[in-house]
Each structure stands twice: as structure tokens, then as C-alpha cells.
C-alpha positions in Angstrom: 112.4 104.1 112.9 111.6 107.7 111.5 111.9 108.7 107.8 112.2 112.1 108.0 113.9 114.1 110.6 111.3 117.2 110.6 108.7 114.6 111.5 106.5 114.7 113.9 104.6 117.4 111.7 101.8 119.8 113.2 99.3 120.0 110.5 97.9 123.4 110.1 94.9 123.6 107.7 95.8 125.4 104.4 92.2 127.3 104.2 91.6 130.7 103.2 88.2 131.3 105.0 86.6 129.9 108.2 84.7 126.6 107.7 81.7 125.8 110.2 80.7 122.2 110.4 77.4 121.0 111.8 77.0 117.7 113.8 78.0 114.7 111.8 79.0 116.6 109.1 82.5 115.9 107.8 84.6 118.0 105.5 88.3 117.1 103.7 90.7 119.7 105.1 93.6 120.3 102.8 97.4 120.7 104.9 99.4 121.7 101.9 101.8 118.8 103.1 103.0 116.7 100.3 104.8 113.6 101.4 108.2 112.7 99.5 108.5 109.1 100.2 110.6 106.9 98.8 109.4 104.1 100.3 106.6 102.2 99.4 106.0 100.8 102.5 105.4 103.1 105.4 103.0 103.8 108.5 101.6 107.1 109.1 100.5 107.7 112.6 98.3 110.2 113.8 100.0 111.3 117.3 97.4 114.0 118.7 94.0 115.7 117.4 94.2 119.3 118.3 90.2 119.9 118.1 87.1 117.8 119.1 86.2 115.9 116.4 87.2 112.7 114.8 90.4 113.2 112.4 90.8 110.8 109.6 94.4 110.4 107.5 93.7 110.7 103.5 96.5 110.7 101.6 95.7 111.4 97.8 97.1 110.4 95.2 99.8 113.1 94.1 100.7 112.3 97.9 98.7 115.1 99.9 97.9 114.8 103.4 94.6 115.8 103.9 92.7 115.3 107.4 89.2 114.1 107.4 87.2 115.9 110.0 83.9 114.9 111.1 81.8 116.9 113.9 80.3 114.7 116.7 79.8 117.6 119.2 76.5 118.9 119.4 78.3 122.7 118.9 79.3 123.6 115.6 82.9 123.1 114.7 84.9 126.4 113.4 87.7 125.5 111.7 89.8 129.0 111.2 92.8 129.4 109.0 96.3 127.5 109.7 94.4 126.7 113.1 96.2 123.3 114.3 94.1 120.3 113.3 96.7 117.2 114.4 100.3 115.8 114.4 101.2 113.3 112.6 104.7 110.6 112.5 105.9 108.4 109.7 107.4 105.2 110.3 109.5 103.0 108.0 107.7 99.5 107.8 109.6 96.9 109.3 110.0 93.5 108.7 110.0 90.7 111.3 111.7 87.4 111.0 109.9 84.7 113.4 111.0 81.5 114.4 109.4 78.7 115.2 110.3 77.2 118.6 108.9 74.0 120.4 110.6 75.0 123.9 111.2 78.8 125.1 114.1 79.4 127.7 113.3 79.7 131.2 112.8 83.0 132.5 112.3 84.2 136.2 108.7 85.3 137.0 106.3 85.6 140.0 103.7 82.6 140.9 101.0 83.2 138.2 102.4 85.8 136.5 103.2 87.0 133.2 106.3 88.5 131.4 109.1 89.9 133.0 107.4 92.7 134.9 105.8 90.0 137.4 102.6 91.0 137.3 
């Protein structure tokens, strides 16, 4: 279940000047987005990355979304102000209640096949 209607959200960097990141260097880039979460249990999913680097979501103690960029390319990575970095989405944690069972219900499956798809 989505927590907010305006998510997924595209993360734009919140920098004033271009940043250069050399091979295997890393930079923590501010997005300027503060998460107004009322729930303590949630999932944050990195849906898409717009630049060629490793991106890791970092949430500060004031609930600001930052992205840790690690350049793994041989070329210098240049991040320009307000450039798209990634797309994130928030989901509420759902509790699942499992029931123990000795026998499973019979279902139609193909010969030597798994699940309902018949694969």
C-alpha cells in the first residue's frame, strides 16, 4: 500500500554548483525532501536510477532523503544542479499471519511442474 499519493517521487539534487566525482569516490547528495512519515514501519524502494553510479538511499535523523553516489565508471561523473538522480517509492509494512498446515489443498499442475503457471 502506498503511503503517499505524490510518490513515487523523482529525486532531484539540491546542490548549487556542479559536483565532480572521480572513480570510486563517493558523495552524499541532498535532495531537500523531508519525509513526513507518521508510521514507524515502512519500506523505501529505489525504483530507478538516472545516472551511471551506485546509489544508496540515506535517511538522516531529521528524516531528510539523501542519496549516496559511488562512481564506478572510469570517467569523472559530473552532477549538475537540479539533475535527476533516482526515483524512490514508499510502502507501508504489512504484517502477514502464517498458518501452519500439514496438508496443502489439491491444485491443477502440469506433470513435473511448479505452481499455477505450469512452468
